[in-house]
N, C-alpha and C positions, 0 to 999 in steps of 0.2 A: 715384149717391147714396153719401155716405160713411157708414161705420159710426158708430153712436152712441158716445159717450165710454165708456160701460160696456162695450160690445162691443170697443172698441179696447183697453181695459185688460185685459179677459179674454184677448184674442188675444195681447197682449204678454206677459202672464203665462205663457201656454202656451208661447210661443216661448222665453221666458227659462228656463222649466223644462226644455225639451228641450236648450237650450244648456248648462244646468248638468249635465244627465245625460251628454251627449256629452263635455263637458269632464272630468267625473269619470271616465268610462271611459278617456279619453286619459291622465289622470294615473295611474290604476291600471295601465294598460298599459305605462307607462314602466318599471315594475319587472319585467315578465314577457314581453311579446311585442311586437315592433316592428310586426307586421302589424296588430294591434289599434290601435296608435297611428295608422296610416294610415287605418284604417276610421273611427275617431273624427274625424279631421281631415276626411275626405271627407263624413261626415254633417253636420258643422258647416257645411262649404261649401255643401252642398245646402240646408240649412235657411235659409241667408242669401239664396238666389237669388230667392225669391218672397215676396210679402206678400198677405194676404187683404183684399180690399175687397168692397164690395157688387157682386154680379154675377160674382164669381170671383177668381182669383189673378192678381196683377200682378207684373211684373219689379221686383225690389227694389234692385238695385245702382244707385246714383246717384253715379258717380265724379266728377262735376263739383264736388261739395261737399267732396271729400277735403281740399284744401288749407286749408279754412276751419274745420276741427275739429282739436283737438290729437291725437285718436286717428287721424284721417285722415292727419295729417302723419307720425305714427309708422308708419302702414301704408305710406306712400310710402318712408320711410327704410328700413324693414325689407325692402322689395322689392328694394333694392340688393343684398342678399345672394344674390338670384337673378340679377339682371341683369348684375352685374359678372362673375361666372364665365361666364355665358352669352356675353357679348361676347368673352371670351378664347378662345372656340372658333374665332374667325377665325384665330388663330395656333397652335391646338392640332392636332397631327397624330394623336394617339392618340384616335380618335373613340369607341372603346368605353368607355374610362375616363372620357372627357369626359362622356358621357351618363349614366354612373353618378353623377358629381358633380352634374350638373344635376338628375337625378331626386330626389336627396336634398334639393336646395334648393327644389323646387317649393312646399313649404308656406310659404316666405317670401313668395312672390308672392300666394298665394290666402288663406291663413288670416288675416293681419291685416285684409284687406278684409272678409272674412266677419264677423269680430268687430265691425268698424266698423259693418256694416249690421244688426247684431242688437242687441237690448235690452241695456242695461248691467246689470252685477251690482250688487245692493245688498249692504250689509255682511254680513248673515246668510248670504247665498249665497256671498259671498267667503270668509267664515270656514269655511263648510261644505266648500268645495273643499280648503282646507288640512287640514281634518279627514280628508278622503279620503287626502291625501298622508301624513299622520302615521299613520293607521290601517294603511295599506298598508305603510309602512316598518316598523312594529312587527311586523306579521304576517310579513313577509319576514325580519326579523331573527330571529324565533323559529325559522323554518325553517332559516336558515343556522347558527344556534347548535346546533340538534339534529344537523345533519349533521356539524358540527365536533366535537361531543362524542362522537359515535358512532365516529369514527376520529381521535381526538385526536392521537396520535403521528404518524400519517401526514401529516395536514394541517400540523402544525408543521414537519415535515421539508420539505414542499412550500414553505412560506413561507421556511424557511431557505435554500432554493435559488433564491429569487426569485419563487416562484409566489404564488398568492393563495388565500384560503379560497373555498369554493363560493359562488357568488352567482347570483341568477336572471338577471341580465344581465351585460354586461361589468363587471368589478370596479371599474374607474375611474369609469364612469358611475354605477354603483350607489353608490359611496362619496359621490359628489356629491349624489345624491338623499337619502341618509340624513343627510349633513351638513346639507343645506338643511332637511330635516324637523326635525332637532334644534334648529337655530337658530330656526326658525319657532315651535317650542314655547316657547322662552324669550322671544321677542319678544311673542307673543300673551299669555303668562302675565303678563309685565311690564305690558302695556297693559290687562290684565284683560278681554280679548276673550272673549265668550261668545255662544252662540245663545239659551240659555234659563236654564241653572242656574248658581247662584253658585259651585258647586264646580268648574266647568269649568277656570278658570285653574289650580287646584291639580293637576288631572289633566294639564293641558298641561305644567306644570313638571316633574312626575314623569316624564312621557313624554320630555321633553327630556333629563333626566338619563340615562334608560335608553338612548336612542338615541345620546347623546354617548359613553356608556361603551361601547356596542356598536361605535361607530366606531373605538375603540382596539383592540378585539378583532379587528375586520376588518383593521386595520393597513394601509390603503391610504393612501399619503402625500398624494395629491392631495386626497382628501376631508378628511383631517385638517388639512392646511395651510390650505385654504380656510375650514374651519369655525373654526379658531383665529384666522385673520386677521379673519374677520367678527366674532367675539366681542371681539377687541381694538378693532376699529373702533366697535362698538356701545358699548363701555365709554367710549371717548373721547367719543362723542356724548352719553352720559348725563352725563359730567363737564361737558361744555360747556353743555348745556341746563339741567341741574338743579343743577349745582355740588355733586353728591353725591360728595365725595371718598372717603368710606368705601366706598361700593358699588363705585365704579370701581376703586379700589386693591385691594379685596378680590377682585374678579373677575380682575384682572390677575395678582395673586399666585397665585390658584388655577390660572390658565392656565399659569403658569410651573412650578408644582409637579406638575400632573397628568401631564405626559409622564414625569417621573422616577418617579412612582408606578406608571404603566402599565408602564414598562420593568422595574421590580422585581417586578411581580406578574403580568403577562400574558405567557404564553409566545409568542404570535403576535406581539405588539408587540416583545418582546425580540428575536426572531429577525429581524424586519423591520429593526430599527435596526442590528443586527450585519451583516446583509446589505448595507445601504446603506453602512456604513463599509468593509466589504471591497471593495465595488464602487468606492468613491472611491479607496481605496489602489491598487487594480489600475489604475485610470485614470491615476493619478499616475505609475505605473511603465510607462505605455505599453502596458498589457495590458487585461484586462477585456473580451475580445471576446465573452464569453458573458453579460455582465451587462447588465441593462436600463438602468440609469442611464448607463453608459458609451455604450451604443448611442444613447440619447436625446440626450446631449451631442454625439456625433458627427453626429447628424442635424441638430442646430442649425447646426453648422459647414457642412454640405453645403447646407442651406437658405440660409444667408448667402451662400455662394459662388455659388449659382444666381442669387440676387437681384442680386449685384454684377455678374454677367455680363449680366443682363437687367433693368436697373434701372427702366426706365420702364413697360413693359407686362408684364413677367414672361415666363415660359416658356410660359404657358398652363395653365389648370386641368387640362386633360386630359393634358398631358405631364409634369406635375410629378413624379408618382410614378415614372414610367419613368426620368426624368432623375436623380432622387435615387438610385434603385436602381443605375443605371449607375455613378454616382460612388462609391457605397458599395463596389461590387465592385472598382473601380479603386484606391481609396484605402485601403480596409480589407478586403482579401480574406479575412482570418481571422475577420471578424465572423460570428456565428451567424445574425444577421438583417439584412436590408436593408430599410429603412423610409423613408417620406417624413418631412419635418421634423415632430417631435413638438412643435409650437408653432403655434397657430392664426395668430398674427401673422406668423410666418415663412412659413406657408403662403400667406397673403394676399400677402405681399411677393414671394415666389418665383413664385407662380402668376399673379398679376395685376399685379405691379409696384408701384412707388411710387404711381402714380395710383390703381390699384384699392384699395390698402391705405388711402389717405387717404379715399376714398369710403366704404369699409366701416367704418373707424374713426369717421367722422362719423355713419354709420347707427347704430352701436352707442351712441355718446354722445348722440345726439339724444333718446333716451328720458329722459335726465336733465337736459335743458335747461329743462324746465318745472318750476317750483317745487312742483308738486303732489305730487311724490314725497316731500316732507317730511311729508306726512300719513300715509304708510305706510312704515314701516321695512322691512317684508317685501320690498317692491319694490326698495328700495335694496340690501338684503342679496343678493337674487338677482343683480343686476347686478354687485356686487362679486365674488361667488363665481364667476360665469361669466367675468368678466374675468381673475381670478386663474388659473382653470383653463386659459385660453388660453395661459398662459406655459409649460405643460408638456404640453398635450394638444391634439389637433385636435378640439375639442369639437363643432364644427358640421359635421364631415365624416361623421357617422353619424346615423341616424334618431332614436336615443334622445336624443342631445345636442341635435339640432334641436327635438325635441318638448319636452324639458325647458325649453329657453330660450323657445320660442315660447308654450307653454301658460301659463307663469307670468308672462311679460312681458305677454301679452295680457289675461289675467284681471285682472292688476294695473292695466293701463291702463283696462280696462273699469270697474273699481271706482272708479278715481280720476277718471274723466270727470265733469265737473261738470254738463254739460248734461243736462236731462231728456229722454232720447231717446224720441221718439214716432214 
């Protein structure tokens, strides 16, 4: 006997509530602890396995219907981020590093299917998850600023030498999270999104200003570049959709003036820009062996060379780091660090070859093939920021980057799903 409709709705409400709680914990954990990210993902996976029916619990995964749902198709595509590196294990000799890479990619296999098998988020729940992101970003920003101001001169000296301000997680990943939170504030305020009160959009707009200003104090170029690019893109969309020339030109003018103002008024931003210029000059002179940008650009060359020598299948996900370090030591023995390519696309190309990169590019773009993303600019902004970060970082080669991309992609797809999931 099946459950009555009221019982079904009550059960779905409970599952949706637990899914929201576990997703919120995962979003919060992005700022503080990678272990809690894994725990949140595991709990969502367990939640998806069974459904309640008359007489007990039944197996809930029905993979036969995956190709017939837009979210199921996205789950299949995202799974390629696990399967492609896994297959490269057949020609990887470094098994230890290979299994580290695969362990990081396991969420791509399981989490999309878990979200597919669970109830979809409604608008208020979707907004609520972004409130968790924004609130956590604001709280963490206060903590960072307090630490910075307590030892102001020391931290400015650290930034001058190419370091970063204290951050709860890796400073690059943290800057992406703060940048995304700030843009989310502006988008939601512009759309007048709210859960209950009319003043929520005003609070969102104010929060966006605070986080965007903090991003300049933080002075991490990846977060700044992706946030600025997203705002330029959103201004172009506003101009195209609403023909609002004044608003678009005003925002673009502000985005041009803001870096100049930050350079003149914020010591950390000033030091970071000067460091970048010194780094560039050293690289032009064939030096800069201790500078981060020079090391990053050299890693691009090494990644390109590895790809050209192994163009079709790559060197293998497990062997990429070892091969890159070996070439670094041979070509740039004076360099202070030996790293894998600091570019996600080059990592795909060098590790899995042209075939693997095409498959993974297709998996990434698949999320945007459905016109439903036009209903939610937040989803589009996320994809833009992640794609831009790929140009200078290995965003998907660590648990925070994987969690950031997957959580917000999947909750966005869940919200955009048009079907009434029962």
